Backbone as JSON Lines, residues from 0, in Angstrom:
{"i":0,"aa":"M","n":[79.64,105.14,96.89],"ca":[79.46,104.79,95.5],"c":[80.75,104.14,95.0]}
{"i":1,"aa":"D","n":[80.63,102.97,94.4],"ca":[81.79,102.27,93.86],"c":[82.23,102.93,92.54]}
{"i":2,"aa":"M","n":[83.55,102.93,92.34],"ca":[84.12,103.48,91.11],"c":[85.12,102.46,90.57]}
{"i":3,"aa":"R","n":[85.19,102.34,89.26],"ca":[86.11,101.37,88.65],"c":[86.57,101.91,87.3]}
{"i":4,"aa":"T","n":[87.86,101.74,87.03],"ca":[88.42,102.03,85.72],"c":[89.17,100.78,85.28]}
{"i":5,"aa":"S","n":[89.81,100.82,84.14],"ca":[90.58,99.67,83.68],"c":[91.86,99.47,84.49]}
{"i":6,"aa":"Y","n":[92.24,100.47,85.28],"ca":[93.5,100.41,86.02],"c":[93.37,100.65,87.52]}
{"i":7,"aa":"A","n":[92.15,100.9,87.99],"ca":[91.97,101.21,89.41],"c":[90.54,100.89,89.85]}
{"i":8,"aa":"F","n":[90.39,100.77,91.17],"ca":[89.06,100.58,91.74],"c":[88.97,101.4,93.02]}
{"i":9,"aa":"G","n":[87.75,101.78,93.38],"ca":[87.6,102.6,94.56],"c":[86.16,102.9,94.87]}
{"i":10,"aa":"K","n":[85.99,103.91,95.71],"ca":[84.65,104.31,96.11],"c":[84.69,105.7,96.72]}
{"i":11,"aa":"T","n":[83.52,106.3,96.84],"ca":[83.4,107.55,97.57],"c":[82.7,107.27,98.89]}
{"i":12,"aa":"V","n":[83.06,108.07,99.88],"ca":[82.47,107.95,101.2],"c":[82.06,109.33,101.68]}
{"i":13,"aa":"T","n":[81.17,109.36,102.65],"ca":[80.71,110.66,103.16],"c":[81.63,111.23,104.22]}
{"i":14,"aa":"A","n":[82.5,110.42,104.79],"ca":[83.43,110.9,105.82],"c":[84.36,111.96,105.23]}
{"i":15,"aa":"G","n":[84.86,112.82,106.07],"ca":[85.76,113.88,105.63],"c":[87.11,113.35,105.19]}
{"i":16,"aa":"F","n":[87.88,114.23,104.58],"ca":[89.17,113.87,104.02],"c":[90.11,113.3,105.09]}
{"i":17,"aa":"E","n":[90.32,114.02,106.19],"ca":[91.27,113.58,107.22],"c":[90.89,112.23,107.81]}
{"i":18,"aa":"A","n":[89.62,112.09,108.14],"ca":[89.16,110.84,108.74],"c":[89.33,109.68,107.76]}
{"i":19,"aa":"T","n":[89.03,109.92,106.5],"ca":[89.16,108.87,105.49],"c":[90.63,108.5,105.28]}
{"i":20,"aa":"E","n":[91.48,109.5,105.19],"ca":[92.9,109.21,105.01],"c":[93.45,108.39,106.17]}
{"i":21,"aa":"Q","n":[93.09,108.75,107.39],"ca":[93.57,107.99,108.55],"c":[93.01,106.57,108.55]}
{"i":22,"aa":"K","n":[91.75,106.41,108.17],"ca":[91.14,105.08,108.11],"c":[91.85,104.23,107.05]}
{"i":23,"aa":"V","n":[92.14,104.8,105.89],"ca":[92.85,104.09,104.83],"c":[94.21,103.63,105.34]}
{"i":24,"aa":"R","n":[94.94,104.52,105.99],"ca":[96.26,104.16,106.51],"c":[96.16,102.99,107.51]}
{"i":25,"aa":"G","n":[95.19,103.07,108.39],"ca":[95.01,102.01,109.38],"c":[94.64,100.68,108.76]}
{"i":26,"aa":"E","n":[93.75,100.7,107.79],"ca":[93.32,99.46,107.13],"c":[94.45,98.87,106.29]}
{"i":27,"aa":"L","n":[95.25,99.72,105.66],"ca":[96.42,99.22,104.93],"c":[97.37,98.51,105.88]}
{"i":28,"aa":"Q","n":[97.58,99.11,107.02],"ca":[98.49,98.51,108.01],"c":[97.97,97.15,108.47]}
{"i":29,"aa":"K","n":[96.65,97.04,108.7],"ca":[96.06,95.76,109.11],"c":[96.3,94.67,108.07]}
{"i":30,"aa":"E","n":[96.41,95.05,106.8],"ca":[96.62,94.09,105.72],"c":[98.11,93.89,105.4]}
{"i":31,"aa":"G","n":[98.98,94.47,106.24],"ca":[100.42,94.25,106.08],"c":[101.12,95.23,105.17]}
{"i":32,"aa":"F","n":[100.47,96.34,104.83],"ca":[101.09,97.34,103.96],"c":[101.7,98.46,104.78]}
{"i":33,"aa":"G","n":[102.85,98.91,104.33],"ca":[103.46,100.12,104.86],"c":[103.37,101.19,103.79]}
{"i":34,"aa":"I","n":[103.55,102.44,104.21],"ca":[103.54,103.55,103.27],"c":[104.99,103.93,102.98]}
{"i":35,"aa":"L","n":[105.44,103.67,101.75],"ca":[106.82,103.97,101.36],"c":[107.0,105.4,100.89]}
{"i":36,"aa":"S","n":[105.93,105.95,100.33],"ca":[106.0,107.32,99.82],"c":[104.65,107.99,100.01]}
{"i":37,"aa":"E","n":[104.71,109.31,100.01],"ca":[103.5,110.09,100.23],"c":[103.65,111.41,99.48]}
{"i":38,"aa":"I","n":[102.67,111.74,98.65],"ca":[102.72,112.99,97.9],"c":[101.44,113.77,98.15]}
{"i":39,"aa":"D","n":[101.58,114.98,98.65],"ca":[100.46,115.9,98.81],"c":[100.39,116.69,97.5]}
{"i":40,"aa":"V","n":[99.53,116.26,96.6],"ca":[99.45,116.83,95.26],"c":[99.09,118.31,95.32]}
{"i":41,"aa":"A","n":[98.11,118.68,96.14],"ca":[97.7,120.08,96.23],"c":[98.86,120.96,96.68]}
{"i":42,"aa":"A","n":[99.62,120.5,97.68],"ca":[100.76,121.29,98.17],"c":[101.83,121.44,97.1]}
{"i":43,"aa":"K","n":[102.08,120.39,96.33],"ca":[103.08,120.45,95.26],"c":[102.65,121.39,94.15]}
{"i":44,"aa":"F","n":[101.38,121.34,93.76],"ca":[100.89,122.25,92.72],"c":[100.99,123.7,93.19]}
{"i":45,"aa":"K","n":[100.69,123.94,94.46],"ca":[100.77,125.29,95.02],"c":[102.23,125.75,95.02]}
{"i":46,"aa":"E","n":[103.11,124.88,95.5],"ca":[104.54,125.21,95.6],"c":[105.19,125.43,94.24]}
{"i":47,"aa":"K","n":[104.94,124.52,93.31],"ca":[105.65,124.54,92.02],"c":[104.98,125.41,90.96]}
{"i":48,"aa":"L","n":[103.65,125.51,91.02],"ca":[102.91,126.22,89.98],"c":[102.15,127.44,90.47]}
{"i":49,"aa":"G","n":[102.02,127.56,91.8],"ca":[101.2,128.65,92.34],"c":[99.72,128.43,92.09]}
{"i":50,"aa":"K","n":[99.32,127.18,91.85],"ca":[97.93,126.84,91.53],"c":[97.26,126.13,92.7]}
{"i":51,"aa":"D","n":[95.98,126.44,92.89],"ca":[95.18,125.75,93.9],"c":[94.61,124.48,93.29]}
{"i":52,"aa":"F","n":[94.49,123.45,94.13],"ca":[93.94,122.18,93.68],"c":[93.22,121.54,94.86]}
{"i":53,"aa":"R","n":[92.29,120.66,94.58],"ca":[91.54,119.96,95.63],"c":[92.5,119.18,96.53]}
{"i":54,"aa":"R","n":[92.06,118.8,97.7],"ca":[92.87,117.96,98.58],"c":[93.05,116.61,97.91]}
{"i":55,"aa":"Y","n":[94.29,116.18,97.79],"ca":[94.6,114.98,97.02],"c":[95.94,114.45,97.51]}
{"i":56,"aa":"V","n":[95.95,113.26,98.06],"ca":[97.19,112.65,98.54],"c":[97.38,111.31,97.85]}
{"i":57,"aa":"I","n":[98.63,111.03,97.48],"ca":[98.99,109.74,96.89],"c":[99.84,109.0,97.9]}
{"i":58,"aa":"L","n":[99.38,107.82,98.32],"ca":[100.12,106.98,99.25],"c":[100.71,105.81,98.49]}
{"i":59,"aa":"G","n":[102.01,105.64,98.56],"ca":[102.68,104.51,97.92],"c":[102.73,103.35,98.9]}
{"i":60,"aa":"A","n":[101.8,102.4,98.75],"ca":[101.65,101.3,99.71],"c":[102.4,100.06,99.23]}
{"i":61,"aa":"C","n":[103.03,99.37,100.19],"ca":[103.8,98.17,99.86],"c":[103.65,97.13,100.96]}
{"i":62,"aa":"N","n":[103.41,95.9,100.55],"ca":[103.42,94.77,101.47],"c":[104.79,94.12,101.3]}
{"i":63,"aa":"P","n":[105.7,94.3,102.27],"ca":[107.08,93.86,102.09],"c":[107.24,92.38,101.75]}
{"i":64,"aa":"A","n":[106.49,91.51,102.38],"ca":[106.64,90.07,102.12],"c":[106.27,89.74,100.69]}
{"i":65,"aa":"L","n":[105.15,90.29,100.22],"ca":[104.72,90.0,98.86],"c":[105.62,90.69,97.83]}
{"i":66,"aa":"A","n":[106.11,91.88,98.17],"ca":[107.03,92.58,97.27],"c":[108.33,91.78,97.13]}
{"i":67,"aa":"F","n":[108.84,91.26,98.23],"ca":[110.07,90.47,98.18],"c":[109.89,89.26,97.28]}
{"i":68,"aa":"E","n":[108.75,88.62,97.42],"ca":[108.46,87.46,96.57],"c":[108.37,87.86,95.1]}
{"i":69,"aa":"A","n":[107.74,89.0,94.84],"ca":[107.6,89.47,93.46],"c":[108.96,89.81,92.86]}
{"i":70,"aa":"F","n":[109.84,90.44,93.64],"ca":[111.18,90.75,93.14],"c":[111.95,89.48,92.81]}
{"i":71,"aa":"G","n":[111.68,88.4,93.53],"ca":[112.31,87.12,93.23],"c":[111.86,86.55,91.91]}
{"i":72,"aa":"Q","n":[110.67,86.91,91.46],"ca":[110.13,86.43,90.19],"c":[110.49,87.34,89.02]}
{"i":73,"aa":"E","n":[110.63,88.63,89.32],"ca":[110.8,89.62,88.25],"c":[111.56,90.82,88.8]}
{"i":74,"aa":"L","n":[112.85,90.89,88.55],"ca":[113.69,91.93,89.15],"c":[113.27,93.34,88.75]}
{"i":75,"aa":"N","n":[112.76,93.51,87.57],"ca":[112.37,94.85,87.1],"c":[110.98,95.27,87.57]}
{"i":76,"aa":"I","n":[110.37,94.5,88.45],"ca":[109.02,94.81,88.92],"c":[108.97,96.14,89.68]}
{"i":77,"aa":"G","n":[110.11,96.59,90.15],"ca":[110.16,97.87,90.85],"c":[109.64,99.03,90.03]}
{"i":78,"aa":"T","n":[109.63,98.88,88.7],"ca":[109.09,99.94,87.86],"c":[107.58,100.08,88.01]}
{"i":79,"aa":"L","n":[106.93,99.05,88.55],"ca":[105.47,99.06,88.71],"c":[105.03,99.13,90.18]}
{"i":80,"aa":"L","n":[105.97,99.27,91.09],"ca":[105.67,99.33,92.51],"c":[106.04,100.7,93.06]}
{"i":81,"aa":"P","n":[105.49,101.14,94.18],"ca":[104.49,100.48,95.0],"c":[103.09,100.65,94.43]}
{"i":82,"aa":"C","n":[102.12,100.07,95.12],"ca":[100.71,100.23,94.74],"c":[100.25,101.6,95.22]}
{"i":83,"aa":"N","n":[99.81,102.44,94.32],"ca":[99.34,103.76,94.72],"c":[97.9,103.71,95.18]}
{"i":84,"aa":"V","n":[97.67,104.37,96.31],"ca":[96.34,104.54,96.87],"c":[96.14,106.05,96.99]}
{"i":85,"aa":"V","n":[95.07,106.56,96.37],"ca":[94.83,108.0,96.42],"c":[93.57,108.31,97.23]}
{"i":86,"aa":"V","n":[93.64,109.4,97.94],"ca":[92.5,109.92,98.69],"c":[92.36,111.37,98.24]}
{"i":87,"aa":"Y","n":[91.13,111.74,97.82],"ca":[90.94,113.11,97.39],"c":[89.5,113.58,97.65]}
{"i":88,"aa":"T","n":[89.34,114.9,97.65],"ca":[88.02,115.49,97.8],"c":[87.35,115.49,96.43]}
{"i":89,"aa":"A","n":[86.2,114.84,96.35],"ca":[85.45,114.76,95.1],"c":[84.69,116.06,94.85]}
{"i":90,"aa":"D","n":[84.2,116.22,93.63],"ca":[83.48,117.44,93.24],"c":[82.28,117.72,94.13]}
{"i":91,"aa":"D","n":[81.62,116.67,94.6],"ca":[80.41,116.86,95.41],"c":[80.71,117.02,96.91]}
{"i":92,"aa":"G","n":[82.0,117.09,97.28],"ca":[82.38,117.27,98.68],"c":[82.61,115.97,99.42]}
{"i":93,"aa":"S","n":[82.25,114.85,98.82],"ca":[82.55,113.56,99.45],"c":[84.05,113.29,99.32]}
{"i":94,"aa":"T","n":[84.5,112.21,99.89],"ca":[85.91,111.84,99.79],"c":[86.02,110.57,98.95]}
{"i":95,"aa":"A","n":[86.91,110.6,97.98],"ca":[87.12,109.46,97.1],"c":[88.41,108.73,97.49]}
{"i":96,"aa":"V","n":[88.37,107.42,97.38],"ca":[89.55,106.58,97.58],"c":[89.66,105.71,96.33]}
{"i":97,"aa":"M","n":[90.8,105.8,95.65],"ca":[91.05,104.99,94.46],"c":[92.35,104.22,94.68]}
{"i":98,"aa":"I","n":[92.35,102.96,94.26],"ca":[93.49,102.08,94.47],"c":[93.92,101.51,93.12]}
{"i":99,"aa":"M","n":[95.22,101.59,92.84],"ca":[95.76,101.0,91.63],"c":[95.42,99.51,91.61]}
{"i":100,"aa":"D","n":[94.93,99.02,90.5],"ca":[94.62,97.6,90.37],"c":[95.91,96.84,90.08]}
{"i":101,"aa":"P","n":[96.44,96.1,91.06],"ca":[97.71,95.41,90.83],"c":[97.63,94.35,89.74]}
{"i":102,"aa":"E","n":[96.47,93.76,89.54],"ca":[96.34,92.78,88.46],"c":[96.49,93.46,87.1]}
{"i":103,"aa":"A","n":[95.9,94.64,86.95],"ca":[96.01,95.36,85.68],"c":[97.46,95.79,85.44]}
{"i":104,"aa":"A","n":[98.09,96.35,86.46],"ca":[99.46,96.85,86.3],"c":[100.45,95.71,86.07]}
{"i":105,"aa":"L","n":[100.34,94.66,86.87],"ca":[101.33,93.59,86.8],"c":[101.07,92.6,85.68]}
{"i":106,"aa":"S","n":[99.89,92.7,85.05],"ca":[99.62,91.84,83.9],"c":[100.53,92.22,82.73]}
{"i":107,"aa":"L","n":[101.08,93.43,82.77],"ca":[101.99,93.87,81.72],"c":[103.23,93.0,81.65]}
{"i":108,"aa":"I","n":[103.58,92.37,82.77],"ca":[104.8,91.56,82.84],"c":[104.65,90.25,82.08]}
{"i":109,"aa":"G","n":[103.47,89.67,82.14],"ca":[103.23,88.41,81.44],"c":[103.86,87.21,82.13]}
{"i":110,"aa":"N","n":[104.03,87.28,83.45],"ca":[104.61,86.19,84.22],"c":[103.5,85.61,85.11]}
{"i":111,"aa":"P","n":[103.1,84.35,84.93],"ca":[102.0,83.77,85.7],"c":[102.24,83.78,87.21]}
{"i":112,"aa":"Q","n":[103.49,83.63,87.63],"ca":[103.78,83.65,89.08],"c":[103.52,85.05,89.65]}
{"i":113,"aa":"V","n":[103.88,86.07,88.9],"ca":[103.63,87.45,89.33],"c":[102.13,87.72,89.31]}
{"i":114,"aa":"S","n":[101.43,87.16,88.34],"ca":[99.98,87.35,88.26],"c":[99.29,86.79,89.51]}
{"i":115,"aa":"G","n":[99.77,85.65,90.0],"ca":[99.21,85.08,91.23],"c":[99.44,85.98,92.43]}
{"i":116,"aa":"L","n":[100.62,86.57,92.51],"ca":[100.9,87.52,93.6],"c":[100.02,88.76,93.48]}
{"i":117,"aa":"A","n":[99.83,89.22,92.26],"ca":[98.99,90.41,92.04],"c":[97.57,90.15,92.52]}
{"i":118,"aa":"A","n":[97.06,88.95,92.29],"ca":[95.71,88.61,92.75],"c":[95.64,88.64,94.27]}
{"i":119,"aa":"M","n":[96.68,88.16,94.95],"ca":[96.7,88.2,96.42],"c":[96.73,89.64,96.92]}
{"i":120,"aa":"V","n":[97.53,90.48,96.28],"ca":[97.61,91.89,96.67],"c":[96.25,92.56,96.46]}
{"i":121,"aa":"K","n":[95.61,92.27,95.32],"ca":[94.32,92.88,95.03],"c":[93.28,92.48,96.09]}
{"i":122,"aa":"E","n":[93.28,91.22,96.5],"ca":[92.34,90.79,97.54],"c":[92.54,91.6,98.82]}
{"i":123,"aa":"K","n":[93.78,91.83,99.2],"ca":[94.07,92.6,100.4],"c":[93.59,94.05,100.25]}
{"i":124,"aa":"L","n":[93.84,94.62,99.09],"ca":[93.44,96.0,98.86],"c":[91.91,96.14,98.78]}
{"i":125,"aa":"E","n":[91.25,95.14,98.24],"ca":[89.78,95.15,98.23],"c":[89.23,95.09,99.65]}
{"i":126,"aa":"R","n":[89.9,94.36,100.53],"ca":[89.46,94.31,101.94],"c":[89.63,95.68,102.59]}
{"i":127,"aa":"V","n":[90.71,96.38,102.26],"ca":[90.91,97.74,102.78],"c":[89.73,98.6,102.37]}
{"i":128,"aa":"L","n":[89.39,98.58,101.1],"ca":[88.3,99.39,100.58],"c":[86.96,99.03,101.23]}
{"i":129,"aa":"A","n":[86.74,97.76,101.45],"ca":[85.48,97.3,102.04],"c":[85.28,97.84,103.46]}
{"i":130,"aa":"Q","n":[86.36,98.17,104.14],"ca":[86.26,98.66,105.53],"c":[85.95,100.16,105.62]}
{"i":131,"aa":"L","n":[85.94,100.84,104.49],"ca":[85.69,102.29,104.51],"c":[84.23,102.62,104.49]}
């Protein structure tokens, strides 16, 4: 099932959490993205708050070539990077994958050259999602 908000796009799949997370990582790599950061939200909530939470991981994905180009256009763009990709267990037991919409985030800058890069990044991320 496709999901969309004003700031992200994604879908749910029937595959389990681990399999989906590994597939997402592999598809990101095929599109030239590396994972710069990784947050296990459930583990952090347990550690810091003693609270249980659904399986939820945030992957900070970055395409180095496109990021380098973006930094050349807008030095402060680092405040909006990397592109977050989340994988979590949905209420119905399926696995959800949501991806930050780079066009929505980077439109805040108001730089047409950055907007063009954001569109290229979004195309790559949409291809990742299509493979799930």
